[in-house]
C-alpha positions as CSV (number, residue, x, y, z in Angstrom):
1,M,5.5,-117.1,114.7
2,S,2.2,-117.7,116.2
3,Y,2.8,-119.8,119.9
4,K,0.3,-122.1,122.2
5,I,1.6,-120.9,125.6
6,G,0.9,-122.1,128.7
7,F,1.1,-120.4,131.7
8,I,1.1,-122.1,135.3
9,G,1.6,-120.2,138.5
10,L,-1.0,-117.2,139.1
11,G,0.0,-115.4,142.1
12,S,0.9,-111.8,143.0
13,L,3.6,-111.5,139.8
14,G,2.5,-114.6,137.4
15,T,-1.1,-113.0,137.4
16,P,0.0,-110.0,135.4
17,I,2.7,-111.8,133.5
18,A,0.0,-114.1,132.4
19,M,-2.3,-110.9,131.4
20,N,0.4,-109.6,129.3
21,L,0.7,-112.7,127.5
22,A,-2.9,-112.4,127.1
23,D,-2.6,-109.5,125.0
24,S,-0.3,-110.7,122.8
25,N,-0.9,-112.6,119.6
26,H,-0.2,-115.7,120.8
27,S,-3.3,-118.8,122.1
28,L,-2.5,-119.0,125.7
29,F,-3.4,-121.7,128.0
30,V,-3.5,-121.0,132.0
31,Y,-3.6,-123.8,134.9
32,N,-3.2,-122.7,138.5
33,R,-3.7,-124.8,141.7
34,T,-6.6,-122.3,143.2
35,A,-8.6,-122.2,139.7
36,S,-10.6,-119.1,141.1
37,K,-7.6,-117.2,140.0
38,A,-7.6,-117.7,136.4
39,A,-11.5,-115.7,136.1
40,P,-9.1,-112.2,134.9
41,L,-6.9,-114.9,132.4
42,A,-10.6,-116.5,131.2
43,A,-12.1,-113.2,130.7
44,K,-9.2,-111.8,128.3
45,G,-9.7,-114.9,126.5
46,A,-7.5,-117.2,127.6
47,I,-8.1,-121.0,128.0
48,V,-8.2,-122.1,131.6
49,C,-7.2,-125.9,131.5
50,E,-8.1,-128.3,134.7
51,S,-4.9,-130.4,135.0
52,I,-1.1,-129.7,134.4
53,A,-1.3,-132.6,131.8
54,S,-3.9,-131.1,129.8
55,L,-2.8,-128.0,129.4
56,A,1.3,-129.3,128.3
57,M,-0.3,-131.6,125.9
58,Q,-1.7,-128.3,123.9
59,C,1.6,-126.2,124.5
60,N,4.8,-125.4,122.2
61,V,6.0,-123.0,125.0
62,I,5.1,-123.3,129.1
63,F,6.2,-120.7,131.8
64,T,5.8,-121.4,135.0
65,I,6.2,-119.3,138.1
66,V,5.9,-120.8,141.0
67,S,7.0,-120.6,145.3
68,D,9.6,-122.9,145.3
69,D,12.6,-125.6,144.2
70,A,9.3,-128.3,145.7
71,A,6.6,-127.2,144.1
72,L,8.7,-126.9,140.5
73,K,10.0,-130.1,141.0
74,N,5.8,-131.4,141.8
75,I,4.8,-129.1,138.4
76,C,7.5,-131.4,136.3
77,E,7.2,-134.5,137.9
78,G,4.8,-137.6,138.3
79,E,2.1,-139.1,136.1
80,N,0.4,-135.9,135.1
81,G,3.5,-133.4,134.9
82,L,5.4,-131.4,132.4
83,L,7.7,-133.9,132.1
84,N,5.2,-137.1,130.8
85,N,2.9,-134.7,129.1
86,M,5.3,-132.0,127.3
87,Q,5.7,-132.3,123.5
88,K,9.4,-133.2,121.7
89,E,11.2,-130.3,121.0
90,S,8.7,-127.8,123.8
91,V,10.4,-125.1,126.2
92,H,9.4,-125.0,129.7
93,V,10.4,-121.5,130.9
94,S,10.7,-121.3,133.8
95,M,11.1,-117.6,136.1
96,S,11.0,-119.3,139.7
97,T,13.2,-117.9,142.1
98,I,15.5,-121.3,142.5
99,L,19.1,-122.9,143.6
100,P,21.2,-122.8,140.3
101,Q,21.3,-127.0,140.8
102,T,18.0,-127.8,141.1
103,A,17.8,-125.7,137.4
104,A,20.4,-128.1,136.1
105,D,18.7,-131.1,137.5
106,I,15.2,-130.2,135.5
107,A,16.9,-129.8,132.7
108,L,18.9,-132.8,132.6
109,L,15.6,-134.6,133.0
110,H,13.7,-132.9,130.2
111,Q,16.2,-133.3,128.0
112,Q,15.8,-137.1,128.5
113,Y,12.7,-136.6,127.6
114,E,13.5,-134.4,124.0
115,Q,11.9,-131.2,125.6
116,H,14.1,-127.7,126.0
117,Y,14.4,-126.1,129.7
118,F,14.9,-122.4,129.7
119,A,16.2,-120.3,132.8
120,A,14.4,-117.3,132.6
121,P,13.9,-115.7,136.5
122,V,12.4,-112.8,136.2
123,F,13.1,-109.0,138.8
124,G,10.6,-106.8,139.3
125,R,7.6,-106.2,141.7
126,P,3.5,-106.6,140.3
127,E,3.7,-102.8,139.5
128,A,6.5,-103.9,137.4
129,A,4.5,-106.3,136.1
130,L,2.1,-103.7,135.2
131,S,4.3,-101.4,133.6
132,R,5.7,-103.9,130.8
133,K,9.2,-103.1,133.2
134,L,10.6,-106.6,134.4
135,N,13.8,-107.9,133.6
136,F,15.2,-111.7,132.4
137,A,18.0,-113.1,133.8
138,V,17.9,-115.9,130.8
139,S,20.8,-118.9,130.3
140,G,20.3,-121.9,128.3
141,E,20.6,-122.6,124.5
142,E,21.6,-120.1,122.4
143,K,18.9,-121.3,119.5
144,I,15.8,-121.3,122.4
145,K,17.2,-117.9,123.8
146,N,16.2,-116.6,120.0
147,K,12.8,-118.1,120.0
148,I,11.7,-117.2,124.0
149,E,13.5,-113.5,123.9
150,P,10.3,-112.1,121.8
151,L,8.2,-113.8,124.2
152,L,9.7,-112.5,127.4
153,K,9.4,-108.7,125.4
154,N,5.3,-109.9,125.3
155,A,5.6,-111.0,128.7
156,G,6.7,-107.2,129.9
157,A,10.1,-106.9,129.7
158,I,12.2,-103.8,129.3
159,G,15.3,-105.9,129.7
160,V,16.2,-109.4,129.0
161,W,20.3,-110.2,130.1
162,N,21.9,-113.2,128.5
163,F,24.1,-114.9,130.5
164,G,25.2,-117.7,128.4
165,E,24.4,-121.5,127.8
166,N,25.0,-122.3,131.0
167,I,21.5,-123.6,132.5
168,S,22.1,-122.7,136.2
169,A,23.6,-119.0,135.5
170,A,20.1,-117.1,135.6
171,N,19.3,-118.4,138.5
172,T,22.6,-117.9,140.6
173,I,22.5,-113.8,138.9
174,K,18.6,-114.3,141.0
175,L,19.9,-115.3,144.0
176,C,23.2,-112.8,143.8
177,G,20.2,-109.9,142.9
178,N,17.9,-111.0,145.4
179,F,20.6,-110.7,148.4
180,L,21.1,-107.6,147.5
181,I,17.6,-106.0,147.1
182,A,17.7,-108.3,150.9
183,S,20.9,-106.2,152.1
184,A,19.1,-102.7,151.1
185,L,16.2,-103.4,152.8
186,E,17.5,-103.5,156.0
187,A,20.3,-101.2,155.1
188,I,16.9,-98.8,154.7
189,G,15.6,-99.8,157.4
190,E,18.3,-98.9,159.6
191,S,18.6,-95.9,158.4
192,I,15.1,-94.4,158.8
193,N,15.3,-96.1,162.6
194,L,18.6,-94.0,163.5
195,A,17.7,-90.9,161.6
196,N,14.0,-90.9,163.7
197,K,16.0,-91.9,166.6
198,S,18.1,-89.0,166.1
199,G,15.1,-86.5,166.3
200,I,15.8,-86.1,162.0
201,D,12.8,-86.7,159.8
202,A,13.9,-89.5,158.0
203,K,11.7,-88.6,155.0
204,Q,13.4,-85.6,154.6
205,M,16.3,-86.9,154.8
206,W,15.1,-90.1,151.8
207,D,13.9,-87.1,149.7
208,M,17.4,-86.2,149.2
209,F,18.9,-90.4,149.2
210,S,16.4,-90.8,146.7
211,Q,16.9,-87.8,144.2
212,T,21.0,-88.2,144.6
213,L,23.0,-91.3,145.9
214,F,20.2,-93.9,145.7
215,N,18.1,-92.6,142.4
216,T,17.0,-95.9,141.3
217,P,13.4,-97.5,141.6
218,L,14.3,-99.7,144.3
219,Y,15.5,-97.3,146.8
220,H,12.2,-95.3,145.4
221,N,9.7,-97.7,145.8
222,Y,10.6,-99.0,149.0
223,S,11.9,-96.2,151.0
224,N,8.7,-95.1,150.6
225,I,6.9,-98.2,152.0
226,I,8.9,-98.3,154.5
227,L,8.6,-94.8,155.7
228,Q,4.9,-95.0,155.8
229,Q,5.1,-98.8,157.1
230,K,2.9,-99.9,154.5
231,F,3.5,-103.9,154.7
232,E,0.5,-104.6,153.8
233,P,-1.1,-106.0,151.4
234,A,2.5,-107.7,150.5
235,A,3.9,-107.8,146.9
236,F,6.6,-110.0,148.3
237,T,6.2,-111.8,151.4
238,A,8.2,-112.1,154.5
239,K,8.3,-115.8,154.2
240,L,9.4,-115.9,150.7
241,G,12.1,-113.5,151.2
242,L,13.3,-116.1,154.0
243,K,12.9,-119.1,151.2
244,D,15.0,-116.8,149.1
245,I,18.0,-116.1,151.8
246,N,18.0,-119.5,152.8
247,L,18.6,-120.3,149.3
248,V,21.2,-118.1,148.8
249,L,23.1,-119.3,151.9
250,Q,22.8,-122.9,150.4
251,L,24.3,-121.9,147.4
252,A,26.9,-119.7,149.3
253,S,27.8,-123.0,151.4
254,S,28.2,-125.7,148.4
255,V,30.9,-122.9,147.0
256,N,32.8,-122.2,150.3
257,Q,31.5,-118.3,150.8
258,S,31.3,-117.0,154.5
259,M,28.4,-114.3,154.1
260,A,27.6,-112.6,157.4
261,L,25.1,-110.5,155.9
262,A,23.2,-113.1,154.3
263,S,23.0,-115.1,157.8
264,L,21.9,-111.3,159.5
265,L,19.2,-111.4,156.8
266,Q,18.1,-115.1,157.5
267,K,17.3,-114.3,160.9
268,N,15.9,-111.2,160.6
269,M,13.4,-113.1,158.6
270,Q,12.6,-115.9,160.3
271,Q,12.1,-113.5,163.6
272,L,9.3,-111.8,161.4
273,V,8.0,-115.6,160.3
274,T,8.1,-117.2,164.3
275,D,6.3,-113.7,165.5
276,G,3.5,-114.3,162.6
277,K,4.7,-111.8,160.7
278,E,5.2,-114.3,157.3
279,N,2.5,-112.5,155.3
280,I,3.8,-109.2,155.3
281,D,6.0,-106.9,152.7
282,W,10.2,-108.4,153.2
283,S,11.0,-104.8,153.3
284,A,9.7,-105.1,157.0
285,V,13.0,-107.3,157.8
286,S,14.8,-104.4,159.4
287,T,11.7,-104.2,162.3
288,A,12.1,-107.5,163.5
289,R,14.0,-106.5,166.5
290,Q,11.9,-104.2,167.6
291,H,10.2,-105.2,170.1
């Protein structure tokens, strides 16, 4: 079946995902607040819309990937937002990293408008999107999952991991995952600093680690970035990293869970932002205390 797919949010990750969808056999409509970012999609045949409303009226499946909870609420609400302009029975697929409660609130609003909301937060950097090696954690109605899963494969999924019909589940998984990634970044950086200050070749050490104990793409990619201190251009900024760790701690507070490591990460991410380094890659988190 061919769909009219809408796509909102052409950032560093959204753009390659949208490019993947442009290569599928579906019609693609795109909207971005900064219209110039849509040019590569237009060159692939996507229809560039001048407003969220005009996109929503024409599409039966709409993907969104925006920076935070407030941005997602903003594109959903209001006279020109998704809620007021999406067709009945159409589906909003949210790939953003947001609070589970925000997902539940927006899902309820879509239900009131006889629309569907499906949670599909994404794991993977832009290069993973380009090589179609993204992983999506999904939750929502089973019948909607069956409809959306092939489209996620079109979008660049190597894996679609189903966490049931509780709409907030996938975003809980996403926050747990991002907390684990951030923790790994801090640990990699601290291990490199400890080796260097002890007169050890940290690159040689990580050649061993990345082939043995930590032989995964995450440790391969980030150990190389941190060893080389290649924090620009950022694939995921310290500012966004801080936003995510703040969400982790908000979620933890709501379920009465103490997270000492998340608090340390929050302090270090905040230090980077305070020092004017909000746009460097979040893998620089362990450098925050180096003065």
